[in-house]
PDB file of the backbone (N, CA, C, O) and the ligand in Angstrom, with CONECT records:
HET     ZN  A 101       1
ATOM      1  N   MET A   1     -10.353   8.058  26.345  1.00  0.00           N
ATOM      2  CA  MET A   1     -10.447   7.401  25.049  1.00  0.00           C
ATOM      3  C   MET A   1      -9.055   7.246  24.434  1.00  0.00           C
ATOM      4  O   MET A   1      -8.260   8.185  24.423  1.00  0.00           O
ATOM      5  N   LYS A   2      -8.785   6.091  23.941  1.00  0.00           N
ATOM      6  CA  LYS A   2      -7.486   5.831  23.343  1.00  0.00           C
ATOM      7  C   LYS A   2      -7.447   6.430  21.942  1.00  0.00           C
ATOM      8  O   LYS A   2      -8.385   6.281  21.158  1.00  0.00           O
ATOM      9  N   LYS A   3      -6.357   7.102  21.648  1.00  0.00           N
ATOM     10  CA  LYS A   3      -6.250   7.737  20.341  1.00  0.00           C
ATOM     11  C   LYS A   3      -5.759   6.718  19.316  1.00  0.00           C
ATOM     12  O   LYS A   3      -4.782   6.001  19.531  1.00  0.00           O
ATOM     13  N   ILE A   4      -6.471   6.684  18.202  1.00  0.00           N
ATOM     14  CA  ILE A   4      -6.057   5.770  17.130  1.00  0.00           C
ATOM     15  C   ILE A   4      -5.096   6.515  16.206  1.00  0.00           C
ATOM     16  O   ILE A   4      -5.394   7.620  15.753  1.00  0.00           O
ATOM     17  N   PRO A   5      -3.947   5.908  15.932  1.00  0.00           N
ATOM     18  CA  PRO A   5      -2.980   6.595  15.065  1.00  0.00           C
ATOM     19  C   PRO A   5      -3.552   6.858  13.678  1.00  0.00           C
ATOM     20  O   PRO A   5      -4.272   6.028  13.123  1.00  0.00           O
ATOM     21  N   GLN A   6      -3.225   8.015  13.130  1.00  0.00           N
ATOM     22  CA  GLN A   6      -3.734   8.367  11.813  1.00  0.00           C
ATOM     23  C   GLN A   6      -2.604   8.367  10.791  1.00  0.00           C
ATOM     24  O   GLN A   6      -1.458   8.697  11.096  1.00  0.00           O
ATOM     25  N   ARG A   7      -2.960   7.994   9.593  1.00  0.00           N
ATOM     26  CA  ARG A   7      -1.992   8.001   8.496  1.00  0.00           C
ATOM     27  C   ARG A   7      -2.660   8.615   7.274  1.00  0.00           C
ATOM     28  O   ARG A   7      -3.885   8.700   7.186  1.00  0.00           O
ATOM     29  N   THR A   8      -1.837   9.030   6.351  1.00  0.00           N
ATOM     30  CA  THR A   8      -2.340   9.696   5.149  1.00  0.00           C
ATOM     31  C   THR A   8      -2.257   8.761   3.950  1.00  0.00           C
ATOM     32  O   THR A   8      -1.247   8.092   3.730  1.00  0.00           O
ATOM     33  N   CYS A   9      -3.326   8.728   3.191  1.00  0.00           N
ATOM     34  CA  CYS A   9      -3.323   7.944   1.949  1.00  0.00           C
ATOM     35  C   CYS A   9      -2.336   8.573   0.973  1.00  0.00           C
ATOM     36  O   CYS A   9      -2.360   9.787   0.769  1.00  0.00           O
ATOM     37  N   VAL A  10      -1.468   7.764   0.367  1.00  0.00           N
ATOM     38  CA  VAL A  10      -0.436   8.315  -0.518  1.00  0.00           C
ATOM     39  C   VAL A  10      -1.021   8.897  -1.807  1.00  0.00           C
ATOM     40  O   VAL A  10      -0.363   9.683  -2.489  1.00  0.00           O
ATOM     41  N   ILE A  11      -2.236   8.516  -2.133  1.00  0.00           N
ATOM     42  CA  ILE A  11      -2.837   9.005  -3.381  1.00  0.00           C
ATOM     43  C   ILE A  11      -3.699  10.245  -3.138  1.00  0.00           C
ATOM     44  O   ILE A  11      -3.443  11.293  -3.729  1.00  0.00           O
ATOM     45  N   CYS A  12      -4.720  10.142  -2.275  1.00  0.00           N
ATOM     46  CA  CYS A  12      -5.653  11.264  -2.127  1.00  0.00           C
ATOM     47  C   CYS A  12      -5.265  12.192  -0.967  1.00  0.00           C
ATOM     48  O   CYS A  12      -5.870  13.249  -0.788  1.00  0.00           O
ATOM     49  N   HIS A  13      -4.264  11.799  -0.189  1.00  0.00           N
ATOM     50  CA  HIS A  13      -3.749  12.615   0.917  1.00  0.00           C
ATOM     51  C   HIS A  13      -4.782  12.893   2.008  1.00  0.00           C
ATOM     52  O   HIS A  13      -4.617  13.833   2.786  1.00  0.00           O
ATOM     53  N   SER A  14      -5.827  12.101   2.076  1.00  0.00           N
ATOM     54  CA  SER A  14      -6.780  12.220   3.175  1.00  0.00           C
ATOM     55  C   SER A  14      -6.256  11.431   4.365  1.00  0.00           C
ATOM     56  O   SER A  14      -5.518  10.458   4.214  1.00  0.00           O
ATOM     57  N   LYS A  15      -6.658  11.876   5.556  1.00  0.00           N
ATOM     58  CA  LYS A  15      -6.233  11.185   6.775  1.00  0.00           C
ATOM     59  C   LYS A  15      -7.262  10.139   7.179  1.00  0.00           C
ATOM     60  O   LYS A  15      -8.470  10.363   7.103  1.00  0.00           O
ATOM     61  N   PHE A  16      -6.756   9.002   7.605  1.00  0.00           N
ATOM     62  CA  PHE A  16      -7.620   7.919   8.053  1.00  0.00           C
ATOM     63  C   PHE A  16      -7.015   7.289   9.301  1.00  0.00           C
ATOM     64  O   PHE A  16      -5.830   7.454   9.588  1.00  0.00           O
ATOM     65  N   ASP A  17      -7.858   6.562  10.039  1.00  0.00           N
ATOM     66  CA  ASP A  17      -7.304   5.723  11.094  1.00  0.00           C
ATOM     67  C   ASP A  17      -6.383   4.707  10.431  1.00  0.00           C
ATOM     68  O   ASP A  17      -6.677   4.171   9.362  1.00  0.00           O
ATOM     69  N   LYS A  18      -5.280   4.466  11.087  1.00  0.00           N
ATOM     70  CA  LYS A  18      -4.287   3.553  10.525  1.00  0.00           C
ATOM     71  C   LYS A  18      -4.900   2.189  10.159  1.00  0.00           C
ATOM     72  O   LYS A  18      -4.562   1.582   9.143  1.00  0.00           O
ATOM     73  N   ARG A  19      -5.801   1.743  11.017  1.00  0.00           N
ATOM     74  CA  ARG A  19      -6.362   0.405  10.792  1.00  0.00           C
ATOM     75  C   ARG A  19      -7.318   0.358   9.598  1.00  0.00           C
ATOM     76  O   ARG A  19      -7.668  -0.722   9.122  1.00  0.00           O
ATOM     77  N   ASP A  20      -7.737   1.530   9.117  1.00  0.00           N
ATOM     78  CA  ASP A  20      -8.625   1.561   7.957  1.00  0.00           C
ATOM     79  C   ASP A  20      -7.870   1.685   6.643  1.00  0.00           C
ATOM     80  O   ASP A  20      -8.468   1.729   5.568  1.00  0.00           O
ATOM     81  N   LEU A  21      -6.552   1.740   6.744  1.00  0.00           N
ATOM     82  CA  LEU A  21      -5.748   1.872   5.534  1.00  0.00           C
ATOM     83  C   LEU A  21      -5.088   0.549   5.175  1.00  0.00           C
ATOM     84  O   LEU A  21      -4.898  -0.330   6.016  1.00  0.00           O
ATOM     85  N   LEU A  22      -4.750   0.441   3.905  1.00  0.00           N
ATOM     86  CA  LEU A  22      -3.998  -0.720   3.438  1.00  0.00           C
ATOM     87  C   LEU A  22      -2.525  -0.331   3.450  1.00  0.00           C
ATOM     88  O   LEU A  22      -2.165   0.755   2.995  1.00  0.00           O
ATOM     89  N   ARG A  23      -1.675  -1.208   3.963  1.00  0.00           N
ATOM     90  CA  ARG A  23      -0.240  -0.899   3.978  1.00  0.00           C
ATOM     91  C   ARG A  23       0.478  -1.781   2.962  1.00  0.00           C
ATOM     92  O   ARG A  23       0.395  -3.008   3.006  1.00  0.00           O
ATOM     93  N   ILE A  24       1.176  -1.130   2.059  1.00  0.00           N
ATOM     94  CA  ILE A  24       1.960  -1.851   1.068  1.00  0.00           C
ATOM     95  C   ILE A  24       3.427  -1.622   1.410  1.00  0.00           C
ATOM     96  O   ILE A  24       3.850  -0.494   1.663  1.00  0.00           O
ATOM     97  N   VAL A  25       4.187  -2.694   1.415  1.00  0.00           N
ATOM     98  CA  VAL A  25       5.570  -2.607   1.869  1.00  0.00           C
ATOM     99  C   VAL A  25       6.535  -3.038   0.775  1.00  0.00           C
ATOM    100  O   VAL A  25       6.291  -3.995   0.040  1.00  0.00           O
ATOM    101  N   SER A  26       7.626  -2.310   0.689  1.00  0.00           N
ATOM    102  CA  SER A  26       8.750  -2.732  -0.128  1.00  0.00           C
ATOM    103  C   SER A  26       9.861  -3.073   0.846  1.00  0.00           C
ATOM    104  O   SER A  26      10.383  -2.182   1.517  1.00  0.00           O
ATOM    105  N   ASP A  27      10.234  -4.335   0.939  1.00  0.00           N
ATOM    106  CA  ASP A  27      11.211  -4.716   1.969  1.00  0.00           C
ATOM    107  C   ASP A  27      12.634  -4.723   1.411  1.00  0.00           C
ATOM    108  O   ASP A  27      12.857  -4.444   0.233  1.00  0.00           O
ATOM    109  N   ASN A  28      13.577  -5.044   2.273  1.00  0.00           N
ATOM    110  CA  ASN A  28      14.986  -4.943   1.901  1.00  0.00           C
ATOM    111  C   ASN A  28      15.391  -5.932   0.819  1.00  0.00           C
ATOM    112  O   ASN A  28      16.351  -5.700   0.085  1.00  0.00           O
ATOM    113  N   SER A  29      14.659  -7.034   0.722  1.00  0.00           N
ATOM    114  CA  SER A  29      14.997  -8.006  -0.315  1.00  0.00           C
ATOM    115  C   SER A  29      14.415  -7.592  -1.663  1.00  0.00           C
ATOM    116  O   SER A  29      14.634  -8.261  -2.673  1.00  0.00           O
ATOM    117  N   GLY A  30      13.670  -6.482  -1.675  1.00  0.00           N
ATOM    118  CA  GLY A  30      13.124  -6.001  -2.939  1.00  0.00           C
ATOM    119  C   GLY A  30      11.716  -6.484  -3.218  1.00  0.00           C
ATOM    120  O   GLY A  30      11.161  -6.198  -4.279  1.00  0.00           O
ATOM    121  N   GLU A  31      11.129  -7.215  -2.279  1.00  0.00           N
ATOM    122  CA  GLU A  31       9.751  -7.668  -2.443  1.00  0.00           C
ATOM    123  C   GLU A  31       8.787  -6.507  -2.230  1.00  0.00           C
ATOM    124  O   GLU A  31       9.051  -5.613  -1.426  1.00  0.00           O
ATOM    125  N   ILE A  32       7.676  -6.524  -2.948  1.00  0.00           N
ATOM    126  CA  ILE A  32       6.590  -5.591  -2.672  1.00  0.00           C
ATOM    127  C   ILE A  32       5.361  -6.426  -2.357  1.00  0.00           C
ATOM    128  O   ILE A  32       4.984  -7.312  -3.124  1.00  0.00           O
ATOM    129  N   PHE A  33       4.748  -6.139  -1.233  1.00  0.00           N
ATOM    130  CA  PHE A  33       3.603  -6.962  -0.840  1.00  0.00           C
ATOM    131  C   PHE A  33       2.657  -6.179   0.056  1.00  0.00           C
ATOM    132  O   PHE A  33       3.028  -5.161   0.642  1.00  0.00           O
ATOM    133  N   PHE A  34       1.433  -6.672   0.150  1.00  0.00           N
ATOM    134  CA  PHE A  34       0.439  -6.114   1.046  1.00  0.00           C
ATOM    135  C   PHE A  34       0.714  -6.634   2.446  1.00  0.00           C
ATOM    136  O   PHE A  34       0.927  -7.829   2.650  1.00  0.00           O
ATOM    137  N   ASP A  35       0.706  -5.713   3.415  1.00  0.00           N
ATOM    138  CA  ASP A  35       1.047  -6.076   4.786  1.00  0.00           C
ATOM    139  C   ASP A  35      -0.176  -5.945   5.690  1.00  0.00           C
ATOM    140  O   ASP A  35      -0.449  -4.861   6.206  1.00  0.00           O
ATOM    141  N   PRO A  36      -0.910  -7.034   5.884  1.00  0.00           N
ATOM    142  CA  PRO A  36      -2.147  -6.952   6.676  1.00  0.00           C
ATOM    143  C   PRO A  36      -1.885  -6.680   8.154  1.00  0.00           C
ATOM    144  O   PRO A  36      -2.782  -6.213   8.856  1.00  0.00           O
ATOM    145  N   THR A  37      -0.678  -6.962   8.645  1.00  0.00           N
ATOM    146  CA  THR A  37      -0.382  -6.764  10.066  1.00  0.00           C
ATOM    147  C   THR A  37       0.018  -5.320  10.359  1.00  0.00           C
ATOM    148  O   THR A  37      -0.095  -4.866  11.498  1.00  0.00           O
ATOM    149  N   GLY A  38       0.487  -4.592   9.334  1.00  0.00           N
ATOM    150  CA  GLY A  38       0.962  -3.229   9.527  1.00  0.00           C
ATOM    151  C   GLY A  38       2.303  -3.184  10.225  1.00  0.00           C
ATOM    152  O   GLY A  38       2.742  -2.116  10.651  1.00  0.00           O
ATOM    153  N   LYS A  39       2.959  -4.320  10.349  1.00  0.00           N
ATOM    154  CA  LYS A  39       4.183  -4.380  11.139  1.00  0.00           C
ATOM    155  C   LYS A  39       5.392  -4.892  10.375  1.00  0.00           C
ATOM    156  O   LYS A  39       6.486  -4.996  10.929  1.00  0.00           O
ATOM    157  N   ALA A  40       5.196  -5.208   9.119  1.00  0.00           N
ATOM    158  CA  ALA A  40       6.307  -5.760   8.347  1.00  0.00           C
ATOM    159  C   ALA A  40       7.402  -4.709   8.191  1.00  0.00           C
ATOM    160  O   ALA A  40       7.120  -3.516   8.080  1.00  0.00           O
ATOM    161  N   ASN A  41       8.646  -5.164   8.185  1.00  0.00           N
ATOM    162  CA  ASN A  41       9.765  -4.254   8.002  1.00  0.00           C
ATOM    163  C   ASN A  41       9.858  -3.812   6.553  1.00  0.00           C
ATOM    164  O   ASN A  41       9.485  -4.540   5.634  1.00  0.00           O
ATOM    165  N   GLY A  42      10.358  -2.616   6.375  1.00  0.00           N
ATOM    166  CA  GLY A  42      10.546  -2.118   5.021  1.00  0.00           C
ATOM    167  C   GLY A  42       9.926  -0.762   4.865  1.00  0.00           C
ATOM    168  O   GLY A  42       9.435  -0.161   5.821  1.00  0.00           O
ATOM    169  N   ARG A  43       9.958  -0.287   3.634  1.00  0.00           N
ATOM    170  CA  ARG A  43       9.409   1.019   3.335  1.00  0.00           C
ATOM    171  C   ARG A  43       7.924   0.846   3.051  1.00  0.00           C
ATOM    172  O   ARG A  43       7.545   0.179   2.088  1.00  0.00           O
ATOM    173  N   GLY A  44       7.084   1.445   3.888  1.00  0.00           N
ATOM    174  CA  GLY A  44       5.648   1.235   3.749  1.00  0.00           C
ATOM    175  C   GLY A  44       4.931   2.423   3.136  1.00  0.00           C
ATOM    176  O   GLY A  44       5.351   3.568   3.300  1.00  0.00           O
ATOM    177  N   ALA A  45       3.852   2.141   2.432  1.00  0.00           N
ATOM    178  CA  ALA A  45       2.984   3.185   1.893  1.00  0.00           C
ATOM    179  C   ALA A  45       1.559   2.858   2.319  1.00  0.00           C
ATOM    180  O   ALA A  45       1.106   1.719   2.210  1.00  0.00           O
ATOM    181  N   TYR A  46       0.859   3.888   2.810  1.00  0.00           N
ATOM    182  CA  TYR A  46      -0.520   3.672   3.223  1.00  0.00           C
ATOM    183  C   TYR A  46      -1.469   4.106   2.124  1.00  0.00           C
ATOM    184  O   TYR A  46      -1.265   5.117   1.451  1.00  0.00           O
ATOM    185  N   LEU A  47      -2.510   3.309   1.967  1.00  0.00           N
ATOM    186  CA  LEU A  47      -3.451   3.499   0.876  1.00  0.00           C
ATOM    187  C   LEU A  47      -4.857   3.326   1.418  1.00  0.00           C
ATOM    188  O   LEU A  47      -5.130   2.368   2.142  1.00  0.00           O
ATOM    189  N   CYS A  48      -5.770   4.260   1.071  1.00  0.00           N
ATOM    190  CA  CYS A  48      -7.146   4.087   1.532  1.00  0.00           C
ATOM    191  C   CYS A  48      -7.844   3.077   0.635  1.00  0.00           C
ATOM    192  O   CYS A  48      -7.290   2.631  -0.369  1.00  0.00           O
ATOM    193  N   LYS A  49      -9.068   2.724   1.010  1.00  0.00           N
ATOM    194  CA  LYS A  49      -9.726   1.616   0.312  1.00  0.00           C
ATOM    195  C   LYS A  49     -10.614   2.059  -0.839  1.00  0.00           C
ATOM    196  O   LYS A  49     -11.407   1.270  -1.354  1.00  0.00           O
ATOM    197  N   SER A  50     -10.485   3.322  -1.246  1.00  0.00           N
ATOM    198  CA  SER A  50     -11.323   3.747  -2.365  1.00  0.00           C
ATOM    199  C   SER A  50     -10.791   3.134  -3.660  1.00  0.00           C
ATOM    200  O   SER A  50      -9.586   2.998  -3.869  1.00  0.00           O
ATOM    201  N   GLU A  51     -11.731   2.777  -4.506  1.00  0.00           N
ATOM    202  CA  GLU A  51     -11.405   2.113  -5.770  1.00  0.00           C
ATOM    203  C   GLU A  51     -10.412   2.966  -6.578  1.00  0.00           C
ATOM    204  O   GLU A  51      -9.458   2.460  -7.169  1.00  0.00           O
ATOM    205  N   GLU A  52     -10.677   4.266  -6.576  1.00  0.00           N
ATOM    206  CA  GLU A  52      -9.856   5.188  -7.355  1.00  0.00           C
ATOM    207  C   GLU A  52      -8.404   5.184  -6.878  1.00  0.00           C
ATOM    208  O   GLU A  52      -7.475   5.111  -7.682  1.00  0.00           O
ATOM    209  N   CYS A  53      -8.226   5.263  -5.567  1.00  0.00           N
ATOM    210  CA  CYS A  53      -6.873   5.281  -5.022  1.00  0.00           C
ATOM    211  C   CYS A  53      -6.166   3.960  -5.280  1.00  0.00           C
ATOM    212  O   CYS A  53      -4.982   3.935  -5.615  1.00  0.00           O
ATOM    213  N   ILE A  54      -6.887   2.877  -5.124  1.00  0.00           N
ATOM    214  CA  ILE A  54      -6.268   1.568  -5.347  1.00  0.00           C
ATOM    215  C   ILE A  54      -5.821   1.438  -6.795  1.00  0.00           C
ATOM    216  O   ILE A  54      -4.732   0.941  -7.080  1.00  0.00           O
ATOM    217  N   ASN A  55      -6.679   1.892  -7.708  1.00  0.00           N
ATOM    218  CA  ASN A  55      -6.329   1.786  -9.124  1.00  0.00           C
ATOM    219  C   ASN A  55      -5.142   2.659  -9.493  1.00  0.00           C
ATOM    220  O   ASN A  55      -4.289   2.257 -10.284  1.00  0.00           O
ATOM    221  N   GLN A  56      -5.090   3.850  -8.921  1.00  0.00           N
ATOM    222  CA  GLN A  56      -3.956   4.729  -9.218  1.00  0.00           C
ATOM    223  C   GLN A  56      -2.665   4.190  -8.637  1.00  0.00           C
ATOM    224  O   GLN A  56      -1.595   4.314  -9.231  1.00  0.00           O
ATOM    225  N   PHE A  57      -2.787   3.590  -7.463  1.00  0.00           N
ATOM    226  CA  PHE A  57      -1.608   3.068  -6.780  1.00  0.00           C
ATOM    227  C   PHE A  57      -1.079   1.815  -7.467  1.00  0.00           C
ATOM    228  O   PHE A  57       0.126   1.652  -7.659  1.00  0.00           O
ATOM    229  N   LEU A  58      -2.011   0.932  -7.833  1.00  0.00           N
ATOM    230  CA  LEU A  58      -1.605  -0.337  -8.433  1.00  0.00           C
ATOM    231  C   LEU A  58      -1.325  -0.147  -9.916  1.00  0.00           C
ATOM    232  O   LEU A  58      -2.033  -0.658 -10.784  1.00  0.00           O
ATOM    233  N   ASN A  59      -0.297   0.586 -10.160  1.00  0.00           N
ATOM    234  CA  ASN A  59       0.101   0.944 -11.498  1.00  0.00           C
ATOM    235  C   ASN A  59       1.617   0.829 -11.515  1.00  0.00           C
ATOM    236  O   ASN A  59       2.310   1.400 -10.673  1.00  0.00           O
ATOM    237  N   LYS A  60       2.107   0.095 -12.472  1.00  0.00           N
ATOM    238  CA  LYS A  60       3.540  -0.186 -12.557  1.00  0.00           C
ATOM    239  C   LYS A  60       4.372   1.093 -12.431  1.00  0.00           C
ATOM    240  O   LYS A  60       5.321   1.149 -11.649  1.00  0.00           O
ATOM    241  N   ASN A  61       4.011   2.110 -13.201  1.00  0.00           N
ATOM    242  CA  ASN A  61       4.791   3.352 -13.200  1.00  0.00           C
ATOM    243  C   ASN A  61       4.740   4.042 -11.851  1.00  0.00           C
ATOM    244  O   ASN A  61       5.749   4.545 -11.356  1.00  0.00           O
ATOM    245  N   TYR A  62       3.539   4.061 -11.256  1.00  0.00           N
ATOM    246  CA  TYR A  62       3.414   4.708  -9.956  1.00  0.00           C
ATOM    247  C   TYR A  62       4.272   3.991  -8.918  1.00  0.00           C
ATOM    248  O   TYR A  62       5.015   4.624  -8.168  1.00  0.00           O
ATOM    249  N   LEU A  63       4.163   2.674  -8.886  1.00  0.00           N
ATOM    250  CA  LEU A  63       4.902   1.895  -7.889  1.00  0.00           C
ATOM    251  C   LEU A  63       6.412   2.052  -8.076  1.00  0.00           C
ATOM    252  O   LEU A  63       7.161   2.135  -7.103  1.00  0.00           O
ATOM    253  N   GLU A  64       6.840   2.089  -9.312  1.00  0.00           N
ATOM    254  CA  GLU A  64       8.280   2.244  -9.560  1.00  0.00           C
ATOM    255  C   GLU A  64       8.776   3.583  -9.049  1.00  0.00           C
ATOM    256  O   GLU A  64       9.882   3.687  -8.518  1.00  0.00           O
ATOM    257  N   ARG A  65       7.945   4.617  -9.215  1.00  0.00           N
ATOM    258  CA  ARG A  65       8.328   5.932  -8.708  1.00  0.00           C
ATOM    259  C   ARG A  65       8.281   5.954  -7.180  1.00  0.00           C
ATOM    260  O   ARG A  65       9.186   6.475  -6.528  1.00  0.00           O
ATOM    261  N   ALA A  66       7.221   5.383  -6.621  1.00  0.00           N
ATOM    262  CA  ALA A  66       7.021   5.427  -5.176  1.00  0.00           C
ATOM    263  C   ALA A  66       8.117   4.660  -4.442  1.00  0.00           C
ATOM    264  O   ALA A  66       8.622   5.117  -3.416  1.00  0.00           O
ATOM    265  N   PHE A  67       8.479   3.506  -4.966  1.00  0.00           N
ATOM    266  CA  PHE A  67       9.444   2.661  -4.259  1.00  0.00           C
ATOM    267  C   PHE A  67      10.842   2.742  -4.867  1.00  0.00           C
ATOM    268  O   PHE A  67      11.771   2.089  -4.391  1.00  0.00           O
ATOM    269  N   LYS A  68      10.984   3.545  -5.917  1.00  0.00           N
ATOM    270  CA  LYS A  68      12.283   3.759  -6.557  1.00  0.00           C
ATOM    271  C   LYS A  68      12.974   2.458  -6.909  1.00  0.00           C
ATOM    272  O   LYS A  68      14.160   2.273  -6.636  1.00  0.00           O
ATOM    273  N   ARG A  69      12.215   1.555  -7.521  1.00  0.00           N
ATOM    274  CA  ARG A  69      12.815   0.311  -8.012  1.00  0.00           C
ATOM    275  C   ARG A  69      11.936  -0.239  -9.118  1.00  0.00           C
ATOM    276  O   ARG A  69      10.794   0.183  -9.304  1.00  0.00           O
ATOM    277  N   LYS A  70      12.490  -1.182  -9.839  1.00  0.00           N
ATOM    278  CA  LYS A  70      11.733  -1.773 -10.930  1.00  0.00           C
ATOM    279  C   LYS A  70      10.656  -2.689 -10.363  1.00  0.00           C
ATOM    280  O   LYS A  70      10.897  -3.438  -9.417  1.00  0.00           O
ATOM    281  N   VAL A  71       9.465  -2.621 -10.953  1.00  0.00           N
ATOM    282  CA  VAL A  71       8.353  -3.435 -10.474  1.00  0.00           C
ATOM    283  C   VAL A  71       7.799  -4.238 -11.644  1.00  0.00           C
ATOM    284  O   VAL A  71       7.428  -3.673 -12.673  1.00  0.00           O
ATOM    285  N   GLU A  72       7.747  -5.547 -11.484  1.00  0.00           N
ATOM    286  CA  GLU A  72       7.209  -6.405 -12.539  1.00  0.00           C
ATOM    287  C   GLU A  72       5.691  -6.359 -12.542  1.00  0.00           C
ATOM    288  O   GLU A  72       5.062  -6.141 -11.506  1.00  0.00           O
ATOM    289  N   LYS A  73       5.105  -6.569 -13.725  1.00  0.00           N
ATOM    290  CA  LYS A  73       3.640  -6.592 -13.835  1.00  0.00           C
ATOM    291  C   LYS A  73       3.033  -7.640 -12.914  1.00  0.00           C
ATOM    292  O   LYS A  73       1.964  -7.435 -12.338  1.00  0.00           O
ATOM    293  N   GLU A  74       3.733  -8.773 -12.782  1.00  0.00           N
ATOM    294  CA  GLU A  74       3.231  -9.860 -11.940  1.00  0.00           C
ATOM    295  C   GLU A  74       3.117  -9.420 -10.481  1.00  0.00           C
ATOM    296  O   GLU A  74       2.203  -9.823  -9.762  1.00  0.00           O
ATOM    297  N   VAL A  75       4.061  -8.588 -10.067  1.00  0.00           N
ATOM    298  CA  VAL A  75       4.053  -8.092  -8.685  1.00  0.00           C
ATOM    299  C   VAL A  75       2.822  -7.214  -8.461  1.00  0.00           C
ATOM    300  O   VAL A  75       2.139  -7.325  -7.442  1.00  0.00           O
ATOM    301  N   VAL A  76       2.555  -6.340  -9.434  1.00  0.00           N
ATOM    302  CA  VAL A  76       1.390  -5.468  -9.338  1.00  0.00           C
ATOM    303  C   VAL A  76       0.126  -6.319  -9.206  1.00  0.00           C
ATOM    304  O   VAL A  76      -0.739  -6.039  -8.376  1.00  0.00           O
ATOM    305  N   GLU A  77       0.033  -7.348 -10.027  1.00  0.00           N
ATOM    306  CA  GLU A  77      -1.162  -8.197 -10.000  1.00  0.00           C
ATOM    307  C   GLU A  77      -1.283  -8.970  -8.691  1.00  0.00           C
ATOM    308  O   GLU A  77      -2.383  -9.188  -8.183  1.00  0.00           O
ATOM    309  N   ARG A  78      -0.139  -9.379  -8.157  1.00  0.00           N
ATOM    310  CA  ARG A  78      -0.178 -10.127  -6.896  1.00  0.00           C
ATOM    311  C   ARG A  78      -0.669  -9.238  -5.757  1.00  0.00           C
ATOM    312  O   ARG A  78      -1.486  -9.655  -4.936  1.00  0.00           O
ATOM    313  N   VAL A  79      -0.161  -8.016  -5.721  1.00  0.00           N
ATOM    314  CA  VAL A  79      -0.598  -7.092  -4.669  1.00  0.00           C
ATOM    315  C   VAL A  79      -2.089  -6.797  -4.840  1.00  0.00           C
ATOM    316  O   VAL A  79      -2.828  -6.721  -3.858  1.00  0.00           O
ATOM    317  N   ARG A  80      -2.523  -6.632  -6.082  1.00  0.00           N
ATOM    318  CA  ARG A  80      -3.939  -6.377  -6.329  1.00  0.00           C
ATOM    319  C   ARG A  80      -4.803  -7.525  -5.777  1.00  0.00           C
ATOM    320  O   ARG A  80      -5.860  -7.315  -5.182  1.00  0.00           O
ATOM    321  N   GLN A  81      -4.297  -8.750  -6.005  1.00  0.00           N
ATOM    322  CA  GLN A  81      -4.995  -9.941  -5.508  1.00  0.00           C
ATOM    323  C   GLN A  81      -5.038  -9.932  -3.976  1.00  0.00           C
ATOM    324  O   GLN A  81      -6.074 -10.205  -3.370  1.00  0.00           O
ATOM    325  N   GLN A  82      -3.899  -9.614  -3.370  1.00  0.00           N
ATOM    326  CA  GLN A  82      -3.820  -9.600  -1.900  1.00  0.00           C
ATOM    327  C   GLN A  82      -4.785  -8.589  -1.322  1.00  0.00           C
ATOM    328  O   GLN A  82      -5.434  -8.847  -0.308  1.00  0.00           O
ATOM    329  N   ILE A  83      -4.880  -7.426  -1.973  1.00  0.00           N
ATOM    330  CA  ILE A  83      -5.780  -6.378  -1.472  1.00  0.00           C
ATOM    331  C   ILE A  83      -7.233  -6.801  -1.655  1.00  0.00           C
ATOM    332  O   ILE A  83      -8.059  -6.594  -0.766  1.00  0.00           O
ATOM    333  N   SER A  84      -7.544  -7.390  -2.804  1.00  0.00           N
ATOM    334  CA  SER A  84      -8.946  -7.721  -3.067  1.00  0.00           C
ATOM    335  C   SER A  84      -9.453  -8.780  -2.098  1.00  0.00           C
ATOM    336  O   SER A  84     -10.660  -8.921  -1.901  1.00  0.00           O
ATOM    337  N   ASN A  85      -8.539  -9.518  -1.498  1.00  0.00           N
ATOM    338  CA  ASN A  85      -8.945 -10.518  -0.512  1.00  0.00           C
ATOM    339  C   ASN A  85      -9.424  -9.897   0.807  1.00  0.00           C
ATOM    340  O   ASN A  85     -10.185 -10.526   1.542  1.00  0.00           O
ATOM    341  N   VAL A  86      -8.998  -8.704   1.104  1.00  0.00           N
ATOM    342  CA  VAL A  86      -9.340  -8.115   2.404  1.00  0.00           C
ATOM    343  C   VAL A  86     -10.389  -7.008   2.297  1.00  0.00           C
ATOM    344  O   VAL A  86     -10.927  -6.554   3.306  1.00  0.00           O
ATOM    345  N   LYS A  87     -10.672  -6.581   1.072  1.00  0.00           N
ATOM    346  CA  LYS A  87     -11.580  -5.450   0.931  1.00  0.00           C
ATOM    347  C   LYS A  87     -13.014  -5.803   1.289  1.00  0.00           C
ATOM    348  O   LYS A  87     -13.897  -4.948   1.218  1.00  0.00           O
TER     349      LYS A  87
HETATM  350 ZN    ZN A 101      -7.007   7.547  -0.915  1.00  0.00          ZN2+
END
């Protein structure tokens, strides 16, 4: 049996199969976006699909702390939109 890589949700710290997590990336140009391929370059954060974790993560203050950069409200909303498309 092939082993599926596991990753930890940044909010609830539970382990999940990598493919069951949402990957949010902050790339070198300063963009923050949802990465459906799991392969985009940049600093990635894995997030499980629970409503609670998504809501805690998609918070301007949280994202600014997590990615150590300023995050515009519009960016938060765009990522929220990107995630809601795949849920
Ligand atoms: Zn979680």
